[in-house]
TORKOL-4160 file (C-alpha; in steps of 0.2 Angstrom, whole numbers, padded with zeros to 4 digits, m for minus):
334
<pt num="1" X="0147" Y="m0235" Z="0004"/>
<pt num="2" X="0165" Y="m0226" Z="0004"/>
<pt num="3" X="0158" Y="m0215" Z="m0009"/>
<pt num="4" X="0143" Y="m0211" Z="0002"/>
<pt num="5" X="0153" Y="m0206" Z="0017"/>
<pt num="6" X="0164" Y="m0195" Z="0007"/>
<pt num="7" X="0147" Y="m0187" Z="m0001"/>
<pt num="8" X="0141" Y="m0184" Z="0017"/>
<pt num="9" X="0158" Y="m0177" Z="0023"/>
<pt num="10" X="0159" Y="m0164" Z="0009"/>
<pt num="11" X="0142" Y="m0159" Z="0011"/>
<pt num="12" X="0145" Y="m0157" Z="0029"/>
<pt num="13" X="0159" Y="m0145" Z="0026"/>
<pt num="14" X="0150" Y="m0134" Z="0012"/>
<pt num="15" X="0134" Y="m0131" Z="0022"/>
<pt num="16" X="0141" Y="m0119" Z="0035"/>
<pt num="17" X="0149" Y="m0108" Z="0022"/>
<pt num="18" X="0133" Y="m0108" Z="0011"/>
<pt num="19" X="0124" Y="m0103" Z="0027"/>
<pt num="20" X="0137" Y="m0090" Z="0031"/>
<pt num="21" X="0134" Y="m0083" Z="0013"/>
<pt num="22" X="0115" Y="m0082" Z="0015"/>
<pt num="23" X="0116" Y="m0075" Z="0031"/>
<pt num="24" X="0126" Y="m0060" Z="0024"/>
<pt num="25" X="0114" Y="m0056" Z="0010"/>
<pt num="26" X="0100" Y="m0052" Z="0025"/>
<pt num="27" X="0100" Y="m0039" Z="0039"/>
<pt num="28" X="0107" Y="m0045" Z="0054"/>
<pt num="29" X="0102" Y="m0031" Z="0066"/>
<pt num="30" X="0088" Y="m0019" Z="0068"/>
<pt num="31" X="0090" Y="m0003" Z="0059"/>
<pt num="32" X="0090" Y="0009" Z="0074"/>
<pt num="33" X="0092" Y="0028" Z="0072"/>
<pt num="34" X="0104" Y="0038" Z="0083"/>
<pt num="35" X="0116" Y="0052" Z="0085"/>
<pt num="36" X="0134" Y="0050" Z="0084"/>
<pt num="37" X="0139" Y="0061" Z="0099"/>
<pt num="38" X="0151" Y="0053" Z="0111"/>
<pt num="39" X="0152" Y="0059" Z="0127"/>
<pt num="40" X="0167" Y="0066" Z="0137"/>
<pt num="41" X="0172" Y="0064" Z="0157"/>
<pt num="42" X="0158" Y="0076" Z="0161"/>
<pt num="43" X="0144" Y="0066" Z="0152"/>
<pt num="44" X="0141" Y="0079" Z="0138"/>
<pt num="45" X="0148" Y="0080" Z="0121"/>
<pt num="46" X="0162" Y="0094" Z="0119"/>
<pt num="47" X="0161" Y="0102" Z="0102"/>
<pt num="48" X="0175" Y="0114" Z="0098"/>
<pt num="49" X="0170" Y="0127" Z="0086"/>
<pt num="50" X="0182" Y="0140" Z="0078"/>
<pt num="51" X="0175" Y="0158" Z="0082"/>
<pt num="52" X="0172" Y="0169" Z="0066"/>
<pt num="53" X="0170" Y="0186" Z="0063"/>
<pt num="54" X="0151" Y="0188" Z="0063"/>
<pt num="55" X="0151" Y="0175" Z="0077"/>
<pt num="56" X="0141" Y="0162" Z="0067"/>
<pt num="57" X="0147" Y="0145" Z="0063"/>
<pt num="58" X="0140" Y="0128" Z="0057"/>
<pt num="59" X="0141" Y="0112" Z="0065"/>
<pt num="60" X="0137" Y="0095" Z="0057"/>
<pt num="61" X="0129" Y="0083" Z="0069"/>
<pt num="62" X="0130" Y="0065" Z="0063"/>
<pt num="63" X="0114" Y="0055" Z="0063"/>
<pt num="64" X="0117" Y="0037" Z="0059"/>
<pt num="65" X="0107" Y="0021" Z="0055"/>
<pt num="66" X="0113" Y="0004" Z="0063"/>
<pt num="67" X="0113" Y="m0012" Z="0053"/>
<pt num="68" X="0124" Y="m0024" Z="0042"/>
<pt num="69" X="0116" Y="m0019" Z="0026"/>
<pt num="70" X="0113" Y="m0002" Z="0018"/>
<pt num="71" X="0097" Y="0007" Z="0022"/>
<pt num="72" X="0082" Y="0000" Z="0011"/>
<pt num="73" X="0071" Y="0017" Z="0011"/>
<pt num="74" X="0073" Y="0035" Z="0013"/>
<pt num="75" X="0072" Y="0042" Z="0031"/>
<pt num="76" X="0066" Y="0058" Z="0037"/>
<pt num="77" X="0073" Y="0059" Z="0056"/>
<pt num="78" X="0064" Y="0072" Z="0067"/>
<pt num="79" X="0076" Y="0082" Z="0079"/>
<pt num="80" X="0070" Y="0094" Z="0091"/>
<pt num="81" X="0077" Y="0103" Z="0107"/>
<pt num="82" X="0075" Y="0093" Z="0123"/>
<pt num="83" X="0069" Y="0104" Z="0136"/>
<pt num="84" X="0069" Y="0091" Z="0151"/>
<pt num="85" X="0085" Y="0080" Z="0150"/>
<pt num="86" X="0097" Y="0093" Z="0154"/>
<pt num="87" X="0088" Y="0098" Z="0171"/>
<pt num="88" X="0088" Y="0079" Z="0175"/>
<pt num="89" X="0106" Y="0077" Z="0171"/>
<pt num="90" X="0111" Y="0093" Z="0182"/>
<pt num="91" X="0101" Y="0086" Z="0196"/>
<pt num="92" X="0108" Y="0068" Z="0196"/>
<pt num="93" X="0126" Y="0074" Z="0192"/>
<pt num="94" X="0127" Y="0089" Z="0204"/>
<pt num="95" X="0113" Y="0089" Z="0216"/>
<pt num="96" X="0113" Y="0104" Z="0227"/>
<pt num="97" X="0128" Y="0112" Z="0218"/>
<pt num="98" X="0119" Y="0122" Z="0207"/>
<pt num="99" X="0133" Y="0133" Z="0202"/>
<pt num="100" X="0141" Y="0119" Z="0193"/>
<pt num="101" X="0125" Y="0117" Z="0183"/>
<pt num="102" X="0126" Y="0116" Z="0164"/>
<pt num="103" X="0115" Y="0129" Z="0156"/>
<pt num="104" X="0103" Y="0127" Z="0141"/>
<pt num="105" X="0109" Y="0137" Z="0127"/>
<pt num="106" X="0096" Y="0152" Z="0124"/>
<pt num="107" X="0086" Y="0151" Z="0107"/>
<pt num="108" X="0094" Y="0167" Z="0100"/>
<pt num="109" X="0112" Y="0158" Z="0100"/>
<pt num="110" X="0107" Y="0144" Z="0088"/>
<pt num="111" X="0096" Y="0140" Z="0073"/>
<pt num="112" X="0091" Y="0123" Z="0069"/>
<pt num="113" X="0087" Y="0116" Z="0051"/>
<pt num="114" X="0068" Y="0120" Z="0048"/>
<pt num="115" X="0065" Y="0102" Z="0041"/>
<pt num="116" X="0070" Y="0084" Z="0047"/>
<pt num="117" X="0086" Y="0075" Z="0045"/>
<pt num="118" X="0086" Y="0066" Z="0028"/>
<pt num="119" X="0096" Y="0049" Z="0026"/>
<pt num="120" X="0094" Y="0044" Z="0009"/>
<pt num="121" X="0091" Y="0025" Z="0004"/>
<pt num="122" X="0106" Y="0015" Z="0003"/>
<pt num="123" X="0116" Y="0026" Z="0016"/>
<pt num="124" X="0121" Y="0024" Z="0035"/>
<pt num="125" X="0123" Y="0043" Z="0040"/>
<pt num="126" X="0118" Y="0060" Z="0036"/>
<pt num="127" X="0124" Y="0077" Z="0044"/>
<pt num="128" X="0112" Y="0088" Z="0053"/>
<pt num="129" X="0118" Y="0106" Z="0051"/>
<pt num="130" X="0116" Y="0117" Z="0066"/>
<pt num="131" X="0120" Y="0136" Z="0065"/>
<pt num="132" X="0127" Y="0144" Z="0081"/>
<pt num="133" X="0128" Y="0161" Z="0084"/>
<pt num="134" X="0141" Y="0165" Z="0096"/>
<pt num="135" X="0142" Y="0184" Z="0096"/>
<pt num="136" X="0138" Y="0192" Z="0114"/>
<pt num="137" X="0137" Y="0173" Z="0121"/>
<pt num="138" X="0145" Y="0175" Z="0140"/>
<pt num="139" X="0156" Y="0160" Z="0141"/>
<pt num="140" X="0155" Y="0162" Z="0161"/>
<pt num="141" X="0142" Y="0150" Z="0160"/>
<pt num="142" X="0143" Y="0132" Z="0153"/>
<pt num="143" X="0131" Y="0132" Z="0139"/>
<pt num="144" X="0124" Y="0116" Z="0132"/>
<pt num="145" X="0111" Y="0113" Z="0117"/>
<pt num="146" X="0101" Y="0097" Z="0121"/>
<pt num="147" X="0094" Y="0087" Z="0107"/>
<pt num="148" X="0084" Y="0072" Z="0104"/>
<pt num="149" X="0077" Y="0061" Z="0091"/>
<pt num="150" X="0057" Y="0061" Z="0091"/>
<pt num="151" X="0048" Y="0045" Z="0089"/>
<pt num="152" X="0040" Y="0042" Z="0072"/>
<pt num="153" X="0032" Y="0028" Z="0065"/>
<pt num="154" X="0043" Y="0027" Z="0049"/>
<pt num="155" X="0058" Y="0023" Z="0058"/>
<pt num="156" X="0065" Y="0015" Z="0075"/>
<pt num="157" X="0074" Y="0025" Z="0088"/>
<pt num="158" X="0089" Y="0019" Z="0099"/>
<pt num="159" X="0084" Y="0021" Z="0116"/>
<pt num="160" X="0101" Y="0015" Z="0123"/>
<pt num="161" X="0109" Y="0028" Z="0135"/>
<pt num="162" X="0118" Y="0042" Z="0125"/>
<pt num="163" X="0111" Y="0037" Z="0108"/>
<pt num="164" X="0095" Y="0045" Z="0106"/>
<pt num="165" X="0099" Y="0061" Z="0114"/>
<pt num="166" X="0114" Y="0073" Z="0112"/>
<pt num="167" X="0120" Y="0085" Z="0125"/>
<pt num="168" X="0131" Y="0097" Z="0115"/>
<pt num="169" X="0143" Y="0107" Z="0126"/>
<pt num="170" X="0148" Y="0121" Z="0114"/>
<pt num="171" X="0166" Y="0128" Z="0116"/>
<pt num="172" X="0170" Y="0141" Z="0104"/>
<pt num="173" X="0189" Y="0145" Z="0102"/>
<pt num="174" X="0201" Y="0157" Z="0093"/>
<pt num="175" X="0219" Y="0159" Z="0092"/>
<pt num="176" X="0221" Y="0163" Z="0110"/>
<pt num="177" X="0209" Y="0153" Z="0120"/>
<pt num="178" X="0213" Y="0139" Z="0130"/>
<pt num="179" X="0222" Y="0132" Z="0146"/>
<pt num="180" X="0236" Y="0142" Z="0151"/>
<pt num="181" X="0249" Y="0136" Z="0162"/>
<pt num="182" X="0249" Y="0149" Z="0177"/>
<pt num="183" X="0264" Y="0143" Z="0188"/>
<pt num="184" X="0274" Y="0159" Z="0183"/>
<pt num="185" X="0260" Y="0170" Z="0188"/>
<pt num="186" X="0264" Y="0175" Z="0205"/>
<pt num="187" X="0250" Y="0182" Z="0216"/>
<pt num="188" X="0253" Y="0192" Z="0232"/>
<pt num="189" X="0244" Y="0202" Z="0245"/>
<pt num="190" X="0247" Y="0220" Z="0239"/>
<pt num="191" X="0260" Y="0229" Z="0250"/>
<pt num="192" X="0269" Y="0213" Z="0254"/>
<pt num="193" X="0285" Y="0209" Z="0244"/>
<pt num="194" X="0293" Y="0196" Z="0255"/>
<pt num="195" X="0277" Y="0185" Z="0258"/>
<pt num="196" X="0276" Y="0168" Z="0249"/>
<pt num="197" X="0269" Y="0169" Z="0232"/>
<pt num="198" X="0252" Y="0161" Z="0228"/>
<pt num="199" X="0250" Y="0152" Z="0211"/>
<pt num="200" X="0237" Y="0143" Z="0202"/>
<pt num="201" X="0243" Y="0129" Z="0191"/>
<pt num="202" X="0231" Y="0134" Z="0177"/>
<pt num="203" X="0220" Y="0148" Z="0171"/>
<pt num="204" X="0207" Y="0145" Z="0157"/>
<pt num="205" X="0205" Y="0159" Z="0143"/>
<pt num="206" X="0188" Y="0159" Z="0136"/>
<pt num="207" X="0182" Y="0168" Z="0119"/>
<pt num="208" X="0174" Y="0184" Z="0118"/>
<pt num="209" X="0176" Y="0188" Z="0100"/>
<pt num="210" X="0190" Y="0184" Z="0086"/>
<pt num="211" X="0205" Y="0193" Z="0095"/>
<pt num="212" X="0199" Y="0194" Z="0113"/>
<pt num="213" X="0198" Y="0182" Z="0127"/>
<pt num="214" X="0194" Y="0183" Z="0146"/>
<pt num="215" X="0201" Y="0175" Z="0162"/>
<pt num="216" X="0197" Y="0177" Z="0180"/>
<pt num="217" X="0208" Y="0187" Z="0190"/>
<pt num="218" X="0222" Y="0182" Z="0203"/>
<pt num="219" X="0216" Y="0167" Z="0214"/>
<pt num="220" X="0198" Y="0166" Z="0207"/>
<pt num="221" X="0193" Y="0148" Z="0204"/>
<pt num="222" X="0185" Y="0143" Z="0187"/>
<pt num="223" X="0170" Y="0135" Z="0196"/>
<pt num="224" X="0168" Y="0150" Z="0209"/>
<pt num="225" X="0150" Y="0155" Z="0211"/>
<pt num="226" X="0157" Y="0174" Z="0210"/>
<pt num="227" X="0168" Y="0171" Z="0195"/>
<pt num="228" X="0158" Y="0183" Z="0184"/>
<pt num="229" X="0163" Y="0197" Z="0195"/>
<pt num="230" X="0181" Y="0194" Z="0191"/>
<pt num="231" X="0182" Y="0193" Z="0171"/>
<pt num="232" X="0197" Y="0202" Z="0165"/>
<pt num="233" X="0196" Y="0205" Z="0146"/>
<pt num="234" X="0212" Y="0203" Z="0136"/>
<pt num="235" X="0212" Y="0209" Z="0117"/>
<pt num="236" X="0227" Y="0204" Z="0107"/>
<pt num="237" X="0233" Y="0218" Z="0096"/>
<pt num="238" X="0241" Y="0215" Z="0078"/>
<pt num="239" X="0257" Y="0205" Z="0079"/>
<pt num="240" X="0274" Y="0209" Z="0073"/>
<pt num="241" X="0285" Y="0195" Z="0065"/>
<pt num="242" X="0302" Y="0194" Z="0071"/>
<pt num="243" X="0318" Y="0187" Z="0062"/>
<pt num="244" X="0319" Y="0171" Z="0074"/>
<pt num="245" X="0301" Y="0167" Z="0068"/>
<pt num="246" X="0291" Y="0172" Z="0083"/>
<pt num="247" X="0277" Y="0185" Z="0084"/>
<pt num="248" X="0275" Y="0197" Z="0097"/>
<pt num="249" X="0262" Y="0211" Z="0101"/>
<pt num="250" X="0254" Y="0221" Z="0114"/>
<pt num="251" X="0238" Y="0217" Z="0124"/>
<pt num="252" X="0224" Y="0230" Z="0129"/>
<pt num="253" X="0217" Y="0222" Z="0146"/>
<pt num="254" X="0203" Y="0229" Z="0155"/>
<pt num="255" X="0190" Y="0222" Z="0169"/>
<pt num="256" X="0172" Y="0220" Z="0164"/>
<pt num="257" X="0167" Y="0224" Z="0183"/>
<pt num="258" X="0173" Y="0242" Z="0189"/>
<pt num="259" X="0170" Y="0237" Z="0208"/>
<pt num="260" X="0187" Y="0226" Z="0208"/>
<pt num="261" X="0196" Y="0242" Z="0206"/>
<pt num="262" X="0208" Y="0234" Z="0192"/>
<pt num="263" X="0224" Y="0242" Z="0190"/>
<pt num="264" X="0237" Y="0237" Z="0176"/>
<pt num="265" X="0255" Y="0240" Z="0182"/>
<pt num="266" X="0265" Y="0238" Z="0166"/>
<pt num="267" X="0261" Y="0237" Z="0147"/>
<pt num="268" X="0255" Y="0219" Z="0144"/>
<pt num="269" X="0263" Y="0210" Z="0130"/>
<pt num="270" X="0262" Y="0193" Z="0122"/>
<pt num="271" X="0273" Y="0181" Z="0111"/>
<pt num="272" X="0269" Y="0167" Z="0100"/>
<pt num="273" X="0281" Y="0154" Z="0095"/>
<pt num="274" X="0280" Y="0138" Z="0084"/>
<pt num="275" X="0290" Y="0123" Z="0087"/>
<pt num="276" X="0290" Y="0107" Z="0076"/>
<pt num="277" X="0290" Y="0090" Z="0085"/>
<pt num="278" X="0309" Y="0083" Z="0082"/>
<pt num="279" X="0302" Y="0065" Z="0080"/>
<pt num="280" X="0285" Y="0068" Z="0072"/>
<pt num="281" X="0287" Y="0082" Z="0061"/>
<pt num="282" X="0268" Y="0084" Z="0056"/>
<pt num="283" X="0265" Y="0089" Z="0074"/>
<pt num="284" X="0267" Y="0107" Z="0078"/>
<pt num="285" X="0266" Y="0115" Z="0094"/>
<pt num="286" X="0261" Y="0134" Z="0096"/>
<pt num="287" X="0265" Y="0144" Z="0112"/>
<pt num="288" X="0256" Y="0159" Z="0116"/>
<pt num="289" X="0264" Y="0168" Z="0132"/>
<pt num="290" X="0257" Y="0184" Z="0140"/>
<pt num="291" X="0266" Y="0195" Z="0151"/>
<pt num="292" X="0255" Y="0204" Z="0163"/>
<pt num="293" X="0257" Y="0213" Z="0181"/>
<pt num="294" X="0241" Y="0220" Z="0188"/>
<pt num="295" X="0230" Y="0223" Z="0205"/>
<pt num="296" X="0214" Y="0219" Z="0209"/>
<pt num="297" X="0202" Y="0219" Z="0224"/>
<pt num="298" X="0193" Y="0203" Z="0231"/>
<pt num="299" X="0176" Y="0210" Z="0235"/>
<pt num="300" X="0167" Y="0193" Z="0239"/>
<pt num="301" X="0178" Y="0183" Z="0251"/>
<pt num="302" X="0174" Y="0195" Z="0266"/>
<pt num="303" X="0158" Y="0206" Z="0264"/>
<pt num="304" X="0161" Y="0225" Z="0264"/>
<pt num="305" X="0181" Y="0222" Z="0267"/>
<pt num="306" X="0190" Y="0221" Z="0250"/>
<pt num="307" X="0206" Y="0213" Z="0250"/>
<pt num="308" X="0219" Y="0219" Z="0239"/>
<pt num="309" X="0230" Y="0208" Z="0228"/>
<pt num="310" X="0244" Y="0210" Z="0216"/>
<pt num="311" X="0248" Y="0198" Z="0202"/>
<pt num="312" X="0265" Y="0197" Z="0192"/>
<pt num="313" X="0272" Y="0186" Z="0179"/>
<pt num="314" X="0267" Y="0177" Z="0163"/>
<pt num="315" X="0255" Y="0163" Z="0157"/>
<pt num="316" X="0259" Y="0151" Z="0144"/>
<pt num="317" X="0247" Y="0141" Z="0132"/>
<pt num="318" X="0252" Y="0127" Z="0122"/>
<pt num="319" X="0242" Y="0121" Z="0107"/>
<pt num="320" X="0248" Y="0105" Z="0098"/>
<pt num="321" X="0241" Y="0102" Z="0081"/>
<pt num="322" X="0242" Y="0088" Z="0069"/>
<pt num="323" X="0245" Y="0096" Z="0052"/>
<pt num="324" X="0240" Y="0082" Z="0042"/>
<pt num="325" X="0222" Y="0084" Z="0048"/>
<pt num="326" X="0212" Y="0096" Z="0036"/>
<pt num="327" X="0199" Y="0101" Z="0050"/>
<pt num="328" X="0205" Y="0113" Z="0062"/>
<pt num="329" X="0195" Y="0107" Z="0077"/>
<pt num="330" X="0199" Y="0090" Z="0074"/>
<pt num="331" X="0218" Y="0094" Z="0071"/>
<pt num="332" X="0221" Y="0102" Z="0087"/>
<pt num="333" X="0225" Y="0090" Z="0102"/>
<pt num="334" X="0213" Y="0096" Z="0115"/>
């Protein structure tokens, strides 16, 4: 009898492990196809892409198959532009504030592969290559490429929010684009030297081409409906390397809209300096400082009554990069 009880105890201990082993030999979940496109604070997927000379750059959008086992068959995942989701998203998020709406990227600025995304048997993921064509893309607007996975009897789509659809907010960058601290840029009413200066905390510089960015003049807000009237183009000339390791150069600065009567008051210059983190030597900060004095007219605040402003000072951007990461867009700490 004692031997029988011992047998029962041993069998009881072994059975759960046997069950576990059998369990891992079979698929535990439903194989669902989805995008890997994590959303940020604004509900879209921000993708940073280095602007290239011809304006064309490729992006790899991961397409994944869920499950505990490798895929048992080849999959041809059908992907297409989603013409409806972005409109619904804008209306739900911004309602009547149409000036804040994301805009759908026009067809001439991207190219999708002619065929489906192929995920081979035994694999969980594949990259769907998208070619973007950024030349002449006006970044005054916020451009999004909305994509969706089409239904197909050969696979199951993950219908959970944020997995079947991808809203790709494209953000091309060059060496000089990004968020500049503008607290050292003082803005005055023209002709008033003793008045208290107005300042903005930051100014964004957006890509025009490899060596050119644009920002909005003076006190113009990033989300102002009239922001496009105040684009200031800033082209970075060839830099000179100095003995202290810094690089300096001159800027060519013009306004796109002649109606704001833009006027330079000095020769704009820039300096680039790299600083290695003292405790984490693989982190390098690159500081780009621009020095510029100019005047412009505010032509929209009061109709038919332009207001003349003067801006004096500097703006500085810090770009922090992890040198151990080979992919530049991932190495930069956005």
